[in-house]
C-alpha angles and dihedrals in degrees: 000000000000115000127216106251112231115236136219110289096038113123096227091066092062100052132101108244124230123237120260107252097192133007105234135179086261091055090051092049091050091050090051091049090048090054089051091048092048092050092045089054093044091241130147095214141018128188127206095248089057088068094040098264117130098209133109106256141098143172129232132191113172092173097262093120093261123104107200122207106194123193127186094352126194129190106220100180139011122204119237088233114089137191126205114206139149117280133188133182135214087227093053101045121196097015122108123172139161115269126187112228136167110268092218132028136178112220142183126200145139119259123217090274091058092251117144111237128192119188145153116239128194139187119350094001091052090048093049091047092051091047093052092040089057090057089062089061093046093256123137122201091247088068088062099053126100119276090245092052090047091053090050092057099035093104092049090050092050090050092047092050091048091052091048092051091046091052089051093051090050091049092049095053 
């Protein structure tokens, strides 16, 4: 099943997510559906709040042949080395801006089998993990861009929010 991806302006994107208490068949089905939704939208990551679910998990596929299903993630360490590259987001369509992220991170999470994993991630994978991890705290990448960059996209953001609210009014009729 392909989910509707929530857009900028929707309340669920700004909330702190709750930890997963138990990995159930339903959780596994949602994760599978999130992978399908992410691929359908040509994304590299998708977090639960982006499909209206207030729980701490996300999926990532950076094209390295591994689809990661990440539950209750933690970032244990950030490197002192940073990269600053363009980012976009399925929930903020059409906007791409430079975001500064740690080049390397050490993380801990549960996989879909409930196994605790600890690994060090670098480069694009580390960036994708940090981006999706932010979603679980209600933070969008546009909150991490420079004030000048934010001013440059402020009109686009207002328009996107307006469209999102209009869609909601039409759905609730």
